[in-house]
MARZA-439109 format. One record per residue (C-alpha): chain; residue in one letter; x, y, z. Coordinates in Angstrom, 3 decimals. Example, Ala and Ser with C-alpha at 12.3 -4.5 7.8 and 13.67 -1.06 7.14 Angstrom:
BEGIN
(node "A","A",(12.300,-4.500,7.800))
(node "A","S",(13.670,-1.060,7.140))
This chain:
BEGIN
(node "A","X",(-0.035,-0.048,-0.234))
(node "A","X",(3.008,2.353,0.102))
(node "A","X",(3.133,5.313,-1.987))
(node "A","X",(5.908,7.805,-2.605))
(node "A","X",(5.926,11.053,-0.920))
(node "A","X",(5.046,13.928,-3.082))
(node "A","X",(8.116,15.588,-4.154))
(node "A","X",(7.628,18.895,-6.150))
(node "A","X",(10.886,20.577,-7.311))
(node "A","X",(11.088,22.867,-4.226))
(node "A","X",(11.881,19.936,-2.393))
(node "A","X",(10.669,18.608,0.925))
(node "A","X",(12.959,20.895,2.946))
(node "A","X",(11.672,23.821,1.130))
(node "A","X",(7.908,22.467,1.694))
(node "A","X",(8.380,21.778,5.137))
(node "A","X",(9.482,25.416,5.870))
(node "A","X",(6.410,26.661,4.032))
(node "A","X",(4.127,24.589,6.001))
(node "A","X",(5.823,24.995,9.218))
(node "A","X",(2.389,27.035,10.464))
(node "A","X",(0.741,23.507,9.823))
(node "A","X",(-0.442,20.791,12.657))
(node "A","X",(-1.273,17.429,11.384))
(node "A","X",(-3.938,14.977,12.943))
(node "A","X",(-4.058,11.704,11.126))
(node "A","X",(-5.324,8.357,12.152))
(node "A","X",(-7.902,5.509,11.708))
(node "A","X",(-11.769,6.335,10.805))
(node "A","X",(-14.107,7.506,14.013))
(node "A","X",(-10.926,8.252,16.208))
(node "A","X",(-12.558,11.617,16.848))
(node "A","X",(-9.759,13.690,14.370))
(node "A","X",(-12.685,16.350,13.445))
(node "A","X",(-13.828,16.978,16.993))
(node "A","X",(-10.267,17.280,18.489))
(node "A","X",(-9.144,19.221,15.650))
(node "A","X",(-12.053,21.609,16.131))
(node "A","X",(-11.581,21.911,19.808))
(node "A","X",(-7.795,22.741,19.433))
(node "A","X",(-8.057,25.460,17.037))
(node "A","X",(-10.560,27.251,18.787))
(node "A","X",(-8.322,27.326,21.787))
(node "A","X",(-5.614,28.439,19.920))
(node "A","X",(-7.280,30.736,17.046))
(node "A","X",(-6.112,28.021,14.032))
(node "A","X",(-7.995,27.423,11.071))
(node "A","X",(-9.064,23.706,10.434))
(node "A","X",(-8.622,22.110,7.243))
(node "A","X",(-10.404,18.636,6.829))
(node "A","X",(-9.292,16.183,4.336))
(node "A","X",(-12.510,14.551,4.247))
(node "A","X",(-14.623,17.599,3.138))
(node "A","X",(-12.201,18.113,0.173))
(node "A","X",(-12.444,14.390,-1.127))
(node "A","X",(-14.959,15.001,-3.663))
(node "A","X",(-13.416,18.011,-5.083))
(node "A","X",(-10.211,16.206,-5.173))
(node "A","X",(-11.582,12.938,-6.728))
(node "A","X",(-13.291,15.503,-9.572))
(node "A","X",(-9.663,17.173,-10.170))
(node "A","X",(-7.912,13.562,-10.353))
(node "A","X",(-6.917,12.081,-13.496))
(node "A","X",(-6.391,8.588,-14.387))
(node "A","X",(-2.767,8.936,-14.559))
(node "A","X",(-2.450,10.325,-11.104))
(node "A","X",(-4.989,7.971,-9.720))
(node "A","X",(-5.687,4.703,-11.128))
(node "A","X",(-7.120,3.329,-8.081))
(node "A","X",(-9.810,6.044,-7.988))
(node "A","X",(-10.750,5.610,-11.321))
(node "A","X",(-11.305,1.695,-10.805))
(node "A","X",(-13.469,2.689,-7.538))
(node "A","X",(-15.578,4.959,-9.226))
(node "A","X",(-16.402,2.320,-11.850))
(node "A","X",(-17.876,-0.100,-9.304))
(node "A","X",(-21.278,-0.363,-8.238))
(node "A","X",(-21.775,-0.337,-4.313))
(node "A","X",(-21.748,-4.219,-4.087))
(node "A","X",(-18.618,-4.669,-5.763))
(node "A","X",(-17.040,-2.046,-3.622))
(node "A","X",(-18.431,-3.072,-0.377))
(node "A","X",(-19.984,-6.608,-0.456))
(node "A","X",(-17.906,-8.595,-2.849))
(node "A","X",(-14.343,-8.122,-1.952))
(node "A","X",(-12.353,-8.983,1.025))
(node "A","X",(-11.898,-6.538,3.506))
(node "A","X",(-7.957,-7.192,2.633))
(node "A","X",(-8.328,-6.529,-0.855))
(node "A","X",(-10.464,-3.264,-0.029))
(node "A","X",(-7.842,-2.059,2.218))
(node "A","X",(-5.174,-2.632,-0.593))
(node "A","X",(-6.984,-1.068,-3.356))
(node "A","X",(-8.764,2.044,-1.517))
(node "A","X",(-7.340,4.954,-3.443))
(node "A","X",(-7.051,7.192,-0.545))
(node "A","X",(-5.279,4.726,1.481))
(node "A","X",(-2.884,4.685,-1.397))
(node "A","X",(-1.967,8.189,-0.850))
(node "A","X",(-3.975,9.270,-4.132))
(node "A","X",(-4.891,13.142,-4.119))
(node "A","X",(-2.129,13.703,-1.300))
(node "A","X",(-0.426,16.252,-3.740))
(node "A","X",(-3.885,18.042,-3.818))
(node "A","X",(-3.944,18.359,-0.077))
(node "A","X",(-0.760,19.974,0.150))
(node "A","X",(-1.547,22.301,-2.708))
(node "A","X",(-4.570,23.517,-0.487))
(node "A","X",(-2.474,23.979,2.668))
(node "A","X",(-0.088,25.918,0.426))
(node "A","X",(-2.656,28.491,-0.766))
(node "A","X",(-3.363,29.454,3.347))
(node "A","X",(-1.443,32.429,4.410))
(node "A","X",(1.181,31.273,6.788))
(node "A","X",(0.507,33.927,9.382))
(node "A","X",(-2.414,31.733,10.906))
(node "A","X",(-1.917,28.229,12.322))
(node "A","X",(-3.852,25.210,10.479))
(node "A","X",(-4.550,22.227,11.789))
(node "A","X",(-5.266,19.573,8.965))
(node "A","X",(-7.008,16.433,9.820))
(node "A","X",(-8.337,13.045,8.369))
(node "A","X",(-7.488,9.575,7.551))
(node "A","X",(-5.833,10.616,4.205))
(node "A","X",(-2.714,12.149,6.201))
(node "A","X",(-0.630,8.978,5.895))
(node "A","X",(2.295,8.775,8.049))
(node "A","X",(5.051,8.177,5.396))
(node "A","X",(3.648,11.211,3.299))
(node "A","X",(3.297,13.679,6.189))
(node "A","X",(6.766,12.751,7.890))
(node "A","X",(8.743,14.511,5.094))
(node "A","X",(6.628,17.836,5.206))
(node "A","X",(5.835,18.013,8.943))
(node "A","X",(7.554,20.045,11.428))
(node "A","X",(8.986,17.995,14.380))
(node "A","X",(6.309,17.972,16.761))
(node "A","X",(3.688,19.346,14.691))
(node "A","X",(1.855,15.645,13.638))
(node "A","X",(0.381,13.099,15.656))
(node "A","X",(-1.861,9.780,14.720))
(node "A","X",(-5.286,8.689,16.515))
(node "A","X",(-5.569,4.853,16.686))
(node "A","X",(-8.989,3.832,17.799))
(node "A","X",(-9.738,0.307,19.195))
(node "A","X",(-12.646,-1.318,17.202))
(node "A","X",(-14.812,-1.072,19.916))
(node "A","X",(-14.443,2.702,20.086))
(node "A","X",(-14.711,3.104,16.501))
(node "A","X",(-17.948,1.403,16.166))
(node "A","X",(-19.515,3.266,19.304))
(node "A","X",(-18.431,6.373,17.638))
(node "A","X",(-20.208,5.757,14.361))
(node "A","X",(-23.078,4.445,16.153))
(node "A","X",(-23.617,7.491,18.075))
(node "A","X",(-23.047,9.375,14.907))
(node "A","X",(-25.717,7.386,13.430))
(node "A","X",(-23.737,6.944,10.324))
(node "A","X",(-22.800,3.133,11.248))
(node "A","X",(-25.157,1.936,8.403))
(node "A","X",(-25.059,4.970,6.117))
(node "A","X",(-22.749,2.961,3.263))
(node "A","X",(-23.838,-0.512,4.000))
(node "A","X",(-27.786,0.158,3.552))
(node "A","X",(-26.777,1.045,0.137))
(node "A","X",(-26.025,-2.381,-1.005))
(node "A","X",(-27.914,-5.579,-1.210))
(node "A","X",(-26.294,-7.257,1.803))
(node "A","X",(-25.843,-4.454,4.429))
(node "A","X",(-24.741,-6.771,7.329))
(node "A","X",(-21.828,-8.212,4.815))
(node "A","X",(-20.882,-4.600,3.996))
(node "A","X",(-20.735,-3.541,7.394))
(node "A","X",(-18.548,-6.582,8.365))
(node "A","X",(-16.349,-5.683,5.535))
(node "A","X",(-15.914,-1.939,6.301))
(node "A","X",(-15.365,-2.422,9.937))
(node "A","X",(-12.697,-5.054,9.437))
(node "A","X",(-11.031,-3.009,6.763))
(node "A","X",(-11.030,-0.021,8.834))
(node "A","X",(-9.425,-2.161,11.652))
(node "A","X",(-6.725,-3.432,9.409))
(node "A","X",(-6.136,0.289,8.235))
(node "A","X",(-5.639,1.315,11.787))
(node "A","X",(-3.281,-1.642,12.441))
(node "A","X",(-1.400,-0.782,9.673))
(node "A","X",(-0.798,2.968,10.763))
(node "A","X",(0.164,1.799,13.937))
(node "A","X",(2.997,-0.091,12.415))
(node "A","X",(4.016,2.735,10.046))
(node "A","X",(4.105,5.436,13.068))
(node "A","X",(6.277,3.049,15.033))
(node "A","X",(8.854,2.363,12.315))
(node "A","X",(8.850,5.870,11.349))
(node "A","X",(9.122,7.243,15.306))
(node "A","X",(5.952,9.197,14.924))
(node "A","X",(3.868,9.839,17.515))
(node "A","X",(0.582,8.260,18.062))
(node "A","X",(-2.459,8.052,20.556))
(node "A","X",(-4.242,4.922,21.019))
(node "A","X",(-7.823,5.526,22.004))
(node "A","X",(-9.920,3.130,24.024))
(node "A","X",(-13.795,3.059,25.069))
(node "A","X",(-13.925,5.323,27.711))
(node "A","X",(-11.215,7.964,26.788))
(node "A","X",(-13.110,11.501,27.106))
(node "A","X",(-13.020,14.186,24.433))
(node "A","X",(-11.099,16.599,27.308))
(node "A","X",(-8.523,13.978,27.880))
(node "A","X",(-7.961,13.001,24.010))
(node "A","X",(-7.974,17.009,23.458))
(node "A","X",(-5.343,17.322,26.238))
(node "A","X",(-3.275,14.645,24.683))
(node "A","X",(-3.191,16.209,21.313))
(node "A","X",(-2.372,19.814,22.386))
(node "A","X",(0.689,18.084,24.498))
(node "A","X",(1.903,16.459,21.557))
(node "A","X",(1.895,19.551,19.658))
(node "A","X",(3.530,21.268,22.483))
(node "A","X",(0.779,24.084,22.347))
């Protein structure tokens, strides 16, 4: 699933300098990234950049040459995406998990004025792509336990949002939850290998506690 970091002509060092006002919160699905980003941003007067909110726009701007997995995904019906494939195949072929469109995230962040801090958040912030661009102490990954993830999705009312659009919602839900569990495991392995900070989130951890730990990780 590895992809190479985006390396524009300016080079990673120059990009890192231009993005020194950016703080990065990556992690598994339903880990509370958006909520914590909003809380930290409100406390410190930062802007929030949600990679989830720009996915559809990035998908439209992507081409078959720079996002081949996205093209394949878009050509599938809902059963082909979520019912008829194994969670492992879903993990390995999901375009955002492959890092497709990450260069568009960087372009968006570069368009913001450096005078205000920005918290970029979302599962698309893969550790090996972020590390070359993040100032030390400006990135953290949230790793939710499976029970926490399911409870969070259930509380939001989004647990069945995708599965109910298939012919077999039960299988689709199992596949999605397992795919996301595997993705979180992979994130944990990657942050450990790259010596990046991560916070494991279990049922019972409060938003206050998670906000405190993220704020400490950022040194704010």
